Each structure stands twice: as C-alpha cells, then as structure tokens.
N, CA, C and O atoms as CSV, one atom per row, in Angstrom:
chain,resi,resn,atom,element,x,y,z
A,1,MET,N,N,4.274,171.135,69.197
A,1,MET,CA,C,5.575,170.526,69.087
A,1,MET,C,C,5.866,170.323,67.606
A,1,MET,O,O,5.015,169.837,66.861
A,2,CYS,N,N,7.044,170.687,67.191
A,2,CYS,CA,C,7.461,170.481,65.806
A,2,CYS,C,C,8.943,170.138,65.792
A,2,CYS,O,O,9.777,170.943,66.204
A,3,PHE,N,N,9.263,168.954,65.322
A,3,PHE,CA,C,10.646,168.501,65.228
A,3,PHE,C,C,11.063,168.548,63.768
A,3,PHE,O,O,10.261,168.261,62.880
A,4,ARG,N,N,12.269,168.895,63.526
A,4,ARG,CA,C,12.763,168.877,62.152
A,4,ARG,C,C,12.899,167.430,61.670
A,4,ARG,O,O,12.453,167.098,60.572
A,5,CYS,N,N,13.508,166.577,62.481
A,5,CYS,CA,C,13.698,165.174,62.111
A,5,CYS,C,C,13.772,164.332,63.382
A,5,CYS,O,O,14.460,164.707,64.332
A,6,VAL,N,N,13.079,163.211,63.411
A,6,VAL,CA,C,13.165,162.280,64.539
A,6,VAL,C,C,13.432,160.883,64.005
A,6,VAL,O,O,13.092,160.558,62.867
A,7,THR,N,N,14.038,160.076,64.837
A,7,THR,CA,C,14.257,158.676,64.513
A,7,THR,C,C,13.452,157.836,65.488
A,7,THR,O,O,13.637,157.943,66.700
A,8,VAL,N,N,12.568,157.010,64.976
A,8,VAL,CA,C,11.757,156.111,65.792
A,8,VAL,C,C,12.439,154.752,65.763
A,8,VAL,O,O,12.713,154.210,64.692
A,9,THR,N,N,12.714,154.201,66.952
A,9,THR,CA,C,13.408,152.925,67.061
A,9,THR,C,C,12.580,151.970,67.909
A,9,THR,O,O,12.164,152.320,69.013
A,10,ALA,N,N,12.340,150.769,67.399
A,10,ALA,CA,C,11.612,149.747,68.149
A,10,ALA,C,C,12.574,148.621,68.510
A,10,ALA,O,O,13.332,148.145,67.664
A,11,VAL,N,N,12.539,148.202,69.768
A,11,VAL,CA,C,13.357,147.088,70.239
A,11,VAL,C,C,12.446,146.074,70.907
A,11,VAL,O,O,11.360,146.415,71.376
A,12,LEU,N,N,12.889,144.832,70.948
A,12,LEU,CA,C,12.090,143.786,71.561
A,12,LEU,C,C,12.031,143.950,73.071
A,12,LEU,O,O,10.979,143.742,73.675
A,13,ASP,N,N,13.141,144.318,73.682
A,13,ASP,CA,C,13.236,144.402,75.133
A,13,ASP,C,C,14.141,145.577,75.498
A,13,ASP,O,O,15.216,145.731,74.918
A,14,SER,N,N,13.720,146.398,76.445
A,14,SER,CA,C,14.525,147.566,76.822
A,14,SER,C,C,15.876,147.160,77.399
A,14,SER,O,O,16.836,147.924,77.301
A,15,ARG,N,N,15.972,145.971,78.000
A,15,ARG,CA,C,17.270,145.496,78.502
A,15,ARG,C,C,18.226,145.228,77.351
A,15,ARG,O,O,19.424,145.489,77.459
A,16,ASP,N,N,17.692,144.700,76.238
A,16,ASP,CA,C,18.521,144.487,75.049
A,16,ASP,C,C,19.024,145.822,74.507
A,16,ASP,O,O,20.168,145.930,74.067
A,17,ARG,N,N,18.168,146.827,74.540
A,17,ARG,CA,C,18.553,148.154,74.059
A,17,ARG,C,C,19.694,148.706,74.896
A,17,ARG,O,O,20.633,149.293,74.357
A,18,ALA,N,N,19.622,148.525,76.210
A,18,ALA,CA,C,20.664,149.024,77.107
A,18,ALA,C,C,22.002,148.335,76.834
A,18,ALA,O,O,23.064,148.926,77.029
A,19,LYS,N,N,21.941,147.081,76.381
A,19,LYS,CA,C,23.160,146.326,76.077
A,19,LYS,C,C,23.697,146.634,74.682
A,19,LYS,O,O,24.749,146.127,74.293
A,20,GLY,N,N,22.978,147.462,73.931
A,20,GLY,CA,C,23.430,147.817,72.591
A,20,GLY,C,C,23.054,146.807,71.526
A,20,GLY,O,O,23.664,146.785,70.456
A,21,ALA,N,N,22.055,145.965,71.797
A,21,ALA,CA,C,21.624,144.959,70.819
A,21,ALA,C,C,21.000,145.643,69.600
A,21,ALA,O,O,20.580,146.798,69.664
A,22,ALA,N,N,20.951,144.917,68.509
A,22,ALA,CA,C,20.368,145.444,67.277
A,22,ALA,C,C,18.891,145.761,67.480
A,22,ALA,O,O,18.202,145.093,68.251
A,23,THR,N,N,18.421,146.772,66.789
A,23,THR,CA,C,17.019,147.156,66.885
A,23,THR,C,C,16.166,146.285,65.975
A,23,THR,O,O,16.661,145.706,65.008
A,24,LYS,N,N,14.887,146.197,66.293
A,24,LYS,CA,C,13.947,145.454,65.453
A,24,LYS,C,C,13.529,146.285,64.246
A,24,LYS,O,O,13.298,145.751,63.162
A,25,ALA,N,N,13.434,147.599,64.445
A,25,ALA,CA,C,13.068,148.496,63.350
A,25,ALA,C,C,13.510,149.906,63.692
A,25,ALA,O,O,13.536,150.300,64.858
A,26,SER,N,N,13.853,150.648,62.671
A,26,SER,CA,C,14.249,152.036,62.860
A,26,SER,C,C,13.783,152.834,61.648
A,26,SER,O,O,13.908,152.383,60.509
A,27,LEU,N,N,13.246,154.020,61.906
A,27,LEU,CA,C,12.693,154.827,60.831
A,27,LEU,C,C,12.985,156.293,61.111
A,27,LEU,O,O,12.683,156.788,62.197
A,28,ALA,N,N,13.565,156.987,60.151
A,28,ALA,CA,C,13.825,158.424,60.278
A,28,ALA,C,C,12.689,159.186,59.602
A,28,ALA,O,O,12.356,158.924,58.446
A,29,LEU,N,N,12.106,160.119,60.325
A,29,LEU,CA,C,11.006,160.924,59.800
A,29,LEU,C,C,11.387,162.396,59.848
A,29,LEU,O,O,12.037,162.846,60.792
A,30,GLN,N,N,10.982,163.140,58.832
A,30,GLN,CA,C,11.274,164.567,58.781
A,30,GLN,C,C,9.992,165.376,58.911
A,30,GLN,O,O,8.906,164.894,58.591
A,31,ASN,N,N,10.127,166.602,59.381
A,31,ASN,CA,C,9.012,167.541,59.497
A,31,ASN,C,C,7.857,166.974,60.316
A,31,ASN,O,O,6.709,166.989,59.873
A,32,VAL,N,N,8.164,166.476,61.510
A,32,VAL,CA,C,7.142,165.925,62.399
A,32,VAL,C,C,6.347,167.078,63.004
A,32,VAL,O,O,6.917,167.998,63.592
A,33,LEU,N,N,5.035,167.017,62.854
A,33,LEU,CA,C,4.159,168.076,63.337
A,33,LEU,C,C,3.473,167.724,64.649
A,33,LEU,O,O,3.219,168.607,65.468
A,34,ALA,N,N,3.165,166.429,64.864
A,34,ALA,CA,C,2.438,166.025,66.071
A,34,ALA,C,C,2.735,164.575,66.412
A,34,ALA,O,O,3.072,163.772,65.542
A,35,LEU,N,N,2.603,164.250,67.700
A,35,LEU,CA,C,2.815,162.898,68.204
A,35,LEU,C,C,1.686,162.582,69.174
A,35,LEU,O,O,1.338,163.413,70.013
A,36,GLU,N,N,1.114,161.391,69.065
A,36,GLU,CA,C,0.034,160.972,69.960
A,36,GLU,C,C,0.251,159.510,70.331
A,36,GLU,O,O,0.638,158.707,69.482
A,37,THR,N,N,0.005,159.156,71.594
A,37,THR,CA,C,0.106,157.768,72.048
A,37,THR,C,C,-1.153,157.385,72.808
A,37,THR,O,O,-1.881,158.249,73.297
A,38,GLY,N,N,-1.405,156.082,72.903
A,38,GLY,CA,C,-2.461,155.564,73.757
A,38,GLY,C,C,-3.873,155.653,73.223
A,38,GLY,O,O,-4.814,155.433,73.985
A,39,PHE,N,N,-4.071,155.962,71.960
A,39,PHE,CA,C,-5.421,155.978,71.393
A,39,PHE,C,C,-5.788,154.565,70.942
A,39,PHE,O,O,-4.905,153.728,70.761
A,40,THR,N,N,-7.073,154.293,70.759
A,40,THR,CA,C,-7.528,152.963,70.361
A,40,THR,C,C,-7.542,152.845,68.841
A,40,THR,O,O,-8.061,153.714,68.140
A,41,LEU,N,N,-6.964,151.755,68.348
A,41,LEU,CA,C,-6.925,151.473,66.916
A,41,LEU,C,C,-7.141,149.980,66.729
A,41,LEU,O,O,-6.329,149.177,67.189
A,42,ASP,N,N,-8.215,149.598,66.065
A,42,ASP,CA,C,-8.531,148.182,65.838
A,42,ASP,C,C,-8.422,147.368,67.122
A,42,ASP,O,O,-7.806,146.303,67.138
A,43,LYS,N,N,-9.020,147.871,68.193
A,43,LYS,CA,C,-9.078,147.221,69.509
A,43,LYS,C,C,-7.735,147.177,70.227
A,43,LYS,O,O,-7.629,146.552,71.281
A,44,GLU,N,N,-6.714,147.821,69.686
A,44,GLU,CA,C,-5.409,147.920,70.352
A,44,GLU,C,C,-5.297,149.304,70.967
A,44,GLU,O,O,-5.561,150.306,70.302
A,45,SER,N,N,-4.906,149.364,72.241
A,45,SER,CA,C,-4.746,150.672,72.879
A,45,SER,C,C,-3.280,151.039,73.067
A,45,SER,O,O,-2.971,152.125,73.557
A,46,HIS,N,N,-2.385,150.154,72.685
A,46,HIS,CA,C,-0.949,150.423,72.760
A,46,HIS,C,C,-0.516,150.943,71.387
A,46,HIS,O,O,-0.102,150.173,70.520
A,47,THR,N,N,-0.618,152.245,71.209
A,47,THR,CA,C,-0.447,152.822,69.883
A,47,THR,C,C,0.471,154.036,69.893
A,47,THR,O,O,0.692,154.665,70.928
A,48,LEU,N,N,0.995,154.346,68.724
A,48,LEU,CA,C,1.811,155.538,68.506
A,48,LEU,C,C,1.439,156.109,67.148
A,48,LEU,O,O,1.404,155.386,66.152
A,49,GLY,N,N,1.163,157.393,67.110
A,49,GLY,CA,C,0.882,158.078,65.855
A,49,GLY,C,C,1.796,159.279,65.703
A,49,GLY,O,O,1.942,160.073,66.632
A,50,LEU,N,N,2.404,159.416,64.549
A,50,LEU,CA,C,3.246,160.570,64.229
A,50,LEU,C,C,2.713,161.203,62.949
A,50,LEU,O,O,2.591,160.537,61.921
A,51,LEU,N,N,2.400,162.478,63.020
A,51,LEU,CA,C,1.925,163.216,61.859
A,51,LEU,C,C,3.073,164.067,61.334
A,51,LEU,O,O,3.593,164.933,62.038
A,52,CYS,N,N,3.455,163.810,60.103
A,52,CYS,CA,C,4.541,164.553,59.457
A,52,CYS,C,C,3.961,165.341,58.288
A,52,CYS,O,O,2.820,165.127,57.877
A,53,LYS,N,N,4.755,166.240,57.773
A,53,LYS,CA,C,4.307,167.052,56.643
A,53,LYS,C,C,3.948,166.185,55.440
A,53,LYS,O,O,2.961,166.457,54.756
A,54,ASP,N,N,4.737,165.143,55.174
A,54,ASP,CA,C,4.545,164.322,53.975
A,54,ASP,C,C,3.986,162.924,54.224
A,54,ASP,O,O,3.573,162.253,53.279
A,55,VAL,N,N,3.966,162.478,55.467
A,55,VAL,CA,C,3.554,161.104,55.759
A,55,VAL,C,C,2.997,161.023,57.178
A,55,VAL,O,O,3.350,161.829,58.039
A,56,THR,N,N,2.131,160.050,57.410
A,56,THR,CA,C,1.621,159.769,58.749
A,56,THR,C,C,1.999,158.340,59.108
A,56,THR,O,O,1.782,157.415,58.325
A,57,LEU,N,N,2.568,158.165,60.301
A,57,LEU,CA,C,2.950,156.839,60.788
A,57,LEU,C,C,2.037,156.478,61.948
A,57,LEU,O,O,1.932,157.234,62.914
A,58,VAL,N,N,1.373,155.322,61.862
A,58,VAL,CA,C,0.536,154.815,62.945
A,58,VAL,C,C,0.970,153.387,63.216
A,58,VAL,O,O,0.990,152.553,62.311
A,59,VAL,N,N,1.321,153.104,64.481
A,59,VAL,CA,C,1.798,151.782,64.871
A,59,VAL,C,C,0.970,151.302,66.051
A,59,VAL,O,O,0.732,152.057,66.993
A,60,ALA,N,N,0.527,150.041,66.005
A,60,ALA,CA,C,-0.196,149.421,67.114
A,60,ALA,C,C,0.577,148.194,67.572
A,60,ALA,O,O,1.068,147.417,66.753
A,61,PHE,N,N,0.683,148.024,68.887
A,61,PHE,CA,C,1.408,146.907,69.480
A,61,PHE,C,C,0.430,145.998,70.211
A,61,PHE,O,O,-0.568,146.468,70.756
A,62,ASP,N,N,0.714,144.692,70.224
A,62,ASP,CA,C,-0.116,143.747,70.965
A,62,ASP,C,C,0.011,143.953,72.468
A,62,ASP,O,O,-0.962,143.806,73.209
A,63,THR,N,N,1.201,144.289,72.907
A,63,THR,CA,C,1.457,144.481,74.334
A,63,THR,C,C,2.110,145.831,74.548
A,63,THR,O,O,2.545,146.488,73.602
A,64,LYS,N,N,2.169,146.231,75.799
A,64,LYS,CA,C,2.789,147.503,76.137
A,64,LYS,C,C,4.242,147.506,75.666
A,64,LYS,O,O,4.959,146.522,75.849
A,65,ALA,N,N,4.665,148.591,75.071
A,65,ALA,CA,C,6.025,148.694,74.543
A,65,ALA,C,C,6.556,150.093,74.806
A,65,ALA,O,O,5.807,151.016,75.127
A,66,TYR,N,N,7.824,150.222,74.665
A,66,TYR,CA,C,8.446,151.536,74.760
A,66,TYR,C,C,9.037,151.871,73.407
A,66,TYR,O,O,9.690,151.038,72.779
A,67,VAL,N,N,8.810,153.072,72.969
A,67,VAL,CA,C,9.325,153.523,71.687
A,67,VAL,C,C,10.264,154.686,71.960
A,67,VAL,O,O,9.879,155.668,72.594
A,68,ALA,N,N,11.481,154.574,71.487
A,68,ALA,CA,C,12.461,155.634,71.689
A,68,ALA,C,C,12.438,156.569,70.490
A,68,ALA,O,O,12.476,156.129,69.341
A,69,VAL,N,N,12.377,157.844,70.768
A,69,VAL,CA,C,12.443,158.853,69.725
A,69,VAL,C,C,13.706,159.653,69.978
A,69,VAL,O,O,13.836,160.300,71.017
A,70,ALA,N,N,14.635,159.614,69.037
A,70,ALA,CA,C,15.945,160.244,69.220
A,70,ALA,C,C,15.796,161.708,69.595
A,70,ALA,O,O,15.018,162.447,68.991
A,71,GLY,N,N,16.555,162.110,70.600
A,71,GLY,CA,C,16.537,163.492,71.029
A,71,GLY,C,C,15.452,163.803,72.034
A,71,GLY,O,O,15.367,164.931,72.520
A,72,GLN,N,N,14.625,162.833,72.354
A,72,GLN,CA,C,13.531,163.027,73.297
A,72,GLN,C,C,13.561,161.902,74.323
A,72,GLN,O,O,14.316,160.939,74.187
A,73,ASP,N,N,12.723,162.039,75.356
A,73,ASP,CA,C,12.573,160.963,76.328
A,73,ASP,C,C,11.876,159.787,75.663
A,73,ASP,O,O,11.265,159.940,74.605
A,74,ASP,N,N,11.965,158.611,76.281
A,74,ASP,CA,C,11.224,157.461,75.773
A,74,ASP,C,C,9.739,157.704,75.993
A,74,ASP,O,O,9.343,158.294,76.998
A,75,PHE,N,N,8.923,157.253,75.058
A,75,PHE,CA,C,7.485,157.394,75.166
A,75,PHE,C,C,6.893,156.061,75.580
A,75,PHE,O,O,7.189,155.027,74.981
A,76,ASP,N,N,6.060,156.089,76.600
A,76,ASP,CA,C,5.358,154.905,77.067
A,76,ASP,C,C,4.130,154.743,76.186
A,76,ASP,O,O,3.211,155.560,76.249
A,77,VAL,N,N,4.103,153.711,75.373
A,77,VAL,CA,C,3.007,153.498,74.439
A,77,VAL,C,C,1.929,152.679,75.112
A,77,VAL,O,O,2.123,151.495,75.388
A,78,GLY,N,N,0.800,153.298,75.377
A,78,GLY,CA,C,-0.350,152.625,75.946
A,78,GLY,C,C,-0.357,152.736,77.410
A,78,GLY,O,O,-1.265,152.221,78.064
C-alpha cells in the first residue's frame, strides 16, 4: 500500500465526530509507505504506526480508539 498523502485525525468520541465537532488532533502526512495497527509498544496494544518516506509516526492510546485516515475506512486501533 502506498498513499501519496493521508490525513490522520483523532477525536475524543466517534459520536462527536459524526456531529462535526472539532478534532483533538489532525496531521497530514505525505508519501506513506506502510500502516500497522495493534502492535505492542510500552505495554500499550492500542497502537498505530505510519511509515512515510521522510518521517515515521507511532501513536499509542490508553484505551481502544478509532483513527480516521482520509480517503480510507476507519482503522480500529487495538
């Protein structure tokens, strides 16, 4: 899988997202080469990793969360 550009958006609650509430964080990444979820990182298994040409993003959540990636289905993290 290789995306030219993706936007990662984190929201507190998926119901808030459906209502159009402001996001907690949003990040645009270019040249995404790989995506991985559910690996263990510092005892957290609710994780998301994105490998890009110029940067790597790794996020760990305390609880199960949903991360929306623009242009794709929602990813169940953990």
